[in-house]
N, C-alpha and C positions, 0 to 999 in steps of 0.2 A: 600285744597290741598297738599298732599307731596309734598317735594322739589324731584328736579330734579334726586339730587345725592343718593337719596333714590333707585329708579327704576333703577341707573345705577350699585348701590352696590349687587351684585346679594346674593354676600355672605349673606347680608341681609336678603333678599327678597327667597332665596332657603337654610337654613341652611345645608341641605343633601351635598348641593354642597362643599362649605368651608371644609366641614367632608369630603369627597372624595377627594378634592385636598390635604388635609394632608394626606388621606391613600396612594394618589398616591407617593405625596414626601417619604413617609416611606418605601413605597414599592420599589419605584428607587433605593433609597438609600441603600436597603438591597439587591437590584441586581447589583447595581456594586459591593458593599462589597464581595458579594457571588462570582463573575466573578473574581473579583481583587483577591480574595485568590485563587480559582481554577488556574488561571494564573500564581501565584507566585508557586503553588505547580508544576507545569507543570515545569515551569523553573526551579526549586530550583535543579534538578541533574545537570544539565549543569552549574548553577552557581558555584554550589561545585566543578564543574571538573575543572574548570578556577581557583577557588581559590588555589585547591591544584598543578594545573602545577604552580602558581606563587610561589610554596614554592620551587620548583627545585632550585639550585644553578646555578645562569645566566650562570658562565663559562660552567658549565656540561651542563644545558639545549642547549647552543651554539654548543658545540661539538657532540650532540647526534643530533641536527636538520640538521647539515651539514654532519654527518655521511655519507658514501658510502652506508651505509645498509638502511638508512633513502630516501638516493635519488634513490636506485633501488626500495624500497616499492614505493613511492611516481609515478617514471614513470611505474609500473608496473601496479597501478590503474589507471592513468589519459589511460593507452593505453587499457587498460581492459574497462573500461566506453565509451571512445571514438569508440573503434572499434563494441562494442556491440551498441551503437548508429547507428552508420552508417549501419551495416546488420540488425537491426532493419527495418530501413527506407526501404533498399533495399528489405525486404522481405513483410512487412506491408502494404507500398504505391501499388505495383502491386496488391496485394492481394483484398486491398479494392477496386482498380480501376476494377478487375475483376468481383468482386460480386457486382459493382452499375452500372458499364457502360458497362458490355458487356451482350451479350446473353447466358452468362455461364448457361448450364444447372443445375436444382436444387442449385439455387444458396444461397435458405435458408438454407438447407445441407452443404453446402460447407462452410457459413458462420461460422455457428455452430462449424464445422471441425476445422476453421481456428481459432476460437476463445478459443475453450477449454482447450488449452494449459498454459492458464495464471490460471486454475485452479489448476494445480499441481506444487507443491513447488520446486524448481530447483535442490535443493541439492538430491529427490528422484530421478530426471532425471538424475543427476549425478552417483548415485550409480546404476542404473540399466545399463546405459550404460558402467561403469565401469564391471558392470557384465558380459556385452553382448561382448563388444569388446575389456577390456583390459585383461593383460597375465594371463593366467587358465581361461579366461570367458568362453561365451558358444560357442561364434565361435573357439575359440581358440581348445577348447578340441573336437568341430563335425570334424572341418575341418584339426586339427591337426597341423594349420599354425599360424602364429603370422603376425598381421596386425598391423599398425603402432599404438602406443597406445595414448589415447585420453586422457590426462592428463596435469598438471600443467597449463600455464597461456592461452597455446591457447585452452585445452581444456575446461579451463572456459568460454573463449570467445564462443566456441561452444555451450556449453551446454546453458549457460545465454541467449545467442540469441535465440536459440529455443525456452523457457520461458519467452521473454520478448517483442518478435516483436508483440503479440497481442494488446501490449498496443498503437504503432503505427496502429495497423491493425482497432481496434476500434474506434480511435479517424479521423482519417483520413477518416475512412467510414462517422464515423457524417456527417464531416465536407461536404464530397462529397456528402451525402443527401439531407444537408439543404442549399448550394450553389445554386445562381441563375442560372441554366442551359442555359438560352435563351443567353447569351452574347457567350456562348461557341459556340451555334447554329450559333450565327451571324457569329462567326470568319470563322467555316467553310464555309460559303456561300462567304466568301471572298477568297476563296482556299487555306486557312489554311490546311495543312493536321493533321493527329490525333496528331501527337510527337509533332509539331509547337503550335497548339491549346492548347493542355497541356502545354507546358512550357509555353507560353504568356499568358494562359487566366485562367486554371483551378490552376496550382499550387501556385502562388501569393494566389488566393482565400483559398486554403486548406493548406497555409503553417502556419498559426498557429496549425492545428489538427497537424499537422504534428511534428512540434514543442514539443506541449505538450504531444506528446505520446512519441518521442524521447528523452525528459526529464524526464519522468517516468521510460523508460528503463535505461537511464543511471545514475538516482540514484537508482534504483536496482540493478544494476550491480554493483554501488561502495558501496553500504552499505551491500552486499549479504553477509552473512559469510560461509553458509553452502557448497557451490559450491566450491569455492577458498577452503575452507578447505579439501574437499572431493579430490579433485583433487590437494593437493599440492604445489596450487600457493600462493606466497609470496607478499601480497598486506596488504593494511592498516586494514581491518577486522581480517581476520587472526592473523597476527601479534601481533594487539591488544590485544586477545584474549589469545596466548599463553604468552605473556608478563603479563597479568593479571593473570591467572594462575600459573605463576612463581615467580619470584621475581623483574619483573622489570616495576612496576607499575607506576613510576617515567615516565618512558619513554613511556608507556601505554598511559599514561595523555595526554603528549606532541603529539601524534601520533594521538590521539584522537581530541586535537585541530586542527591539520593538516587537519584532514580529514574531520571537521567541516566548515574549510576555503576553502576547493575545492568545497564542497555543496555549500556552501554560491555563490562563484565565477561562478558556473555553472547555478544556479536560477538568478543571475542579465543577466547573457549572454541570457539565455533562453528569461529573460523579453523584451527584448531587439530585439531578434529573431522573439520572439513569438506575437508581436504587428499586431494588426487585421485592420491597416489602409483601407489594398486591398481587405481584406475579405467582404463578403455579404453574408445575412443569411435568405434573404428573398423570395427566392424560393423555389419550391416543391420539387428539387430532379430529377424532371425527365424530361429527355434531348432525343436528338438523341441516339441512342444506336450502340455503335461499333460490327459489326460482324465479331466473330472470325474465321468463317467459318473451317476447319479442323484444327486450330489452338487450337480449344476447347479440342482436346483430350490432347497434351501436357497440357495444362493448369489446365484439372482433375488431370492429372497424377502427376502435382507440387504440387498440396493442397493434393493429396494423398499421396505422398512422408513426407510431413511437418507432416500430421497426423498420418502417421506409426510410424516415429521417435520420437516424441514428446508424442504421445498418446500408440500405440498397443505397443512398445516395453518393457516401462515401466510395462503397465499391465500383458503381457506376460510373464517378467523376475519374477516379483513379486510373478506371481500365481505358476510358474514353481520353484520357491524356498520355494513356501509355503509346496508343496508336495515332497520337497526333503528331503531326511533323511541320505544319507550317513554322514559321520564324526563323531565326538564326542561330547557328547550332553554336551550342556554347561546350566546348571539349571539357572545360575544367570541371563542369556538373554532369558531362555524362556518366553513367552507373558505370561500375566497373566489380569485378567478384573481387577484390582486393578488398573492398570496403565492407563487403559480409563478412568476407573471411577476417576483418578486423574485429567487427561487431562480436561474432560467436568466439574468435579466440579472448577478446574483453571478458566477454562473461563466461568462458568457460574458468577462465583465472578467477574471476572474481565468486563464481561459485564452491570454487576448491577452497579458496583462502577462508570464505564464511564459514563452510562447513568444518573447517581444522578449527577456528576461533568458536564455535557453537559445540563443540563436543565438548569441554572441559564443563564450561556454562550449563550447558542442558544436563548433563549427566550427575552433576554437584547439586543441582535444584532438584532434580527429579529423587536423585536418592536422599538425598537432604533435606528435611523442614526446618529452616531455622530463619532467623532475619538477617543473616549474613548472606546465605544461598538467596533470598529474596531481593534483597538489596543489589546484590552481585546481578542476577537476571534480568530486574528492571531496569539497571544501567545498560546493560546493552540495547533497552528499547528507546533511549535518548535518541537517536540519531533517526527511528522512523519516523518520531513524533516532529523534528526540527525538517522544516521545507529543503529539498537538495541543494538550491539554490545558497544557503546560508553554509551546508557545510562545503560547497563550493568555494564559497569567500574564505571561510577561516583554514582551509587547506592552501588555496592561494596566498594566503599572509605566511603560514606554517612554511610554506615551500620556499616562498622569497626570502623570509628570512634565516630560517633555519636549516633548510635543505634544498638548496639551489639546484644540487646534482641530479636532485628528482624530478623538480619542478618541470612541466611538460618537456623532459630529456628521458622518461622511460615513460612505462606504463604503470608502475609500481603505487605510486603518489593516485595514479586515476582508480586502481581495483581496491587499495585501501579505502577510497572515497564511496566506493559501491558497495563495501562490507560494511561501514559504520550506517551506510543508509539502509542496506536488506537483512543484516545481521538479523534480525528479531524471526524473518521468516524461518530462518533455519533454526533459530535455537526453540521457536515454537514446536515445532513437526518434530524435530530429535528428542526434546523435552517428554512430549507426547508417548513417544515411542519406548523410553525409557519407563516413564509410569506404566506400563504395560508389561513390562518383564519381571515377572515372578520372582523373588527375593531366593526362595526357596531354587531355586535353579541354581544360581550364583552360588548360595551355601554350598549345594550339593557339588559343585566343581572344586570347592575350595576343599573340602573334605579328603579330596583326592589327591592332595598335594600341590595344587594347581596355586600358582601367583598369583596377585591383584591383575598383574599386569596382564600375566597368561591368560588368567581368566574372563577377562574383558575384551583380549584381543579373539579368544577360540569360543567364547559362551555367547558375552553382552553383546558383542560387535554384529555378528551376525542377525541377531535378533531386532537389532535397532535400526537396521541398514536400510528397509523400508521410509522410513522415517528422515534415514540421513538423504537417500536419494530424493525424497519430496521435497524437502530443503533445498537441496541445491538444485532442483530444477525449477523450483519457484524463486530461487535468486538469479538463476539463468535468464527465466522469463523476463523480471523487471529488470533485470539490467539492460538487457536487448531496448528497452524502450526510454530507460534514463536520459533526460535531453541536459538540463542544466549542467551538473557537474560532468556531462562529456564534454559539451563545450567550453566551458573553463580550464578542465585540467588535463584535456586529452594532448600525449606528444605533437609537437611542433608537424605539419606535415600528415599527420595520422587523419585520415577522413574515415567515418563509420557511417552506417545507414541514417541514423539522426541527424549528425551534424549536415549529410548532403542534404535531408531534407530541410534543414534551418536555412543552408546556403541557396538552395534553391527559392524557396518563399524569399528569404530576404532581397533575392535579386526578381523576383515576379516570373520568375523561371518556374511555374508550378509542374508542368509537363516532365519536369526532369526529377520530381518527386513521387513520380506513378512509383516505380517500381521498387523505390524502398518502403514506401507507405503499402505498398500491398506486401511485399514481404512481410512486414511489422504485423501486419493485420493478420495474415497465414500464423504468424508465429504467437502472436496472442491469442490467437484460438485455441492452439494447444493448451495455455492455461485452464480456458475454460473445461478442456476434457480431463486435465488434470484432478481439476475441481469435482465436475461431474461423477469421477473413478473416486474419489475421496467420499465423497457425499453418499457413496453405494447405492444408488439409484435412490435417492429422497425425495428427488424430483418429481418422480411418479407417483 
């Protein structure tokens, strides 16, 4: 009889097991190494920015930070972010309640109308509103009267709110659909009125959803470059861009670090407010319906007005400009198919590289639940939380000092900036697909003597391909709309749709922005179709 230790030593009984263990160790080490390299590459622009900021003379840095100009920029940026968050809540929460808890007619249609502004870049809306209501605009020329101008900080707040409230609307609506409504009905049976029941029962449950949406709206507001630049608001993003294109890059680096610090504080505050101790999601979202009665007409008028402001006016203005031919022609701003091709080409490269970067990180974090995997995954999200103008500034520094052959001489530094900015979209979707793959399916392939790499290629990759495709499409669509990174890093002589819009607006030749703006609205609308498809009809 063989000794018991021989039976316990599985590696002697099953040589394949020992080999598989060695392969597992090697593949895990390769995954960790690949994920670490990706995380380092994503973090490298911010690390370089910090390094450059430390080169500024401390006395000069102090004088720049405490200057009155910096104080006004900080105050304007915080006011912009805070009021946009507040106004987005005031618009988004009632709309979410109207479309989920009331007998509003055609709720699916009004839901789409309320959510669609999210697909239009706010700077497109800013150009349209200036063209409609600004001095010499359509209203001015038709009525012959001047109305209060929509510009500056107040104009930026108004425009950004119109195009960011859907963040609060969608997250609050999702919270309302998933909350346990039975306790609301129980509160109503205890003679609590609709407002009292909402304040004491519904609001605590949907508070995390409201906080999450308000956070997204606030981060968008403080990181938005196009709208404040078009409106002439003196905030961090516009000031950083103007300092970078001038000779104040040291000052721009300090402003960028201050902006990152404000974003970090907002994230910390949201983490405290958005905790979900009171929230439950075990319900089916169905409960007693609030009867609107005659109030349904003002409710539909309210949503219609928002749809008119956010959707109809931009499309109408750019369509009118499309067929308007008065004024001298400016050949440099004429639309050319080459510009659209350049945008598509850059977006395709960014989507491809982002998916290649995301695969090891998403696969490792989806298969291994450890502190290391969580840190490496979260590191890839840094670029998404940092405004695009800051990433652009960091890569301008890096390209000038370390990579002069790549800075504005080819597309790869620009593509890298896109990847840093939008990598989390690919990581998130691919990781979700990895989590859905049954481990037993992979083990079954291993028992047929397939190696780790072959198993991944023939079994895992086909199963997670929907996530890879969804992530690449999201990166493609958001890259098409990205403005500051494109302006700061595009190769010399290379024009895209967004750079043409910027140049036309900068020269007050708005009609030349019509074609690229309408193309961007059309392409952005595709992102909503993908979102609705992934939601699986939840909007109904």
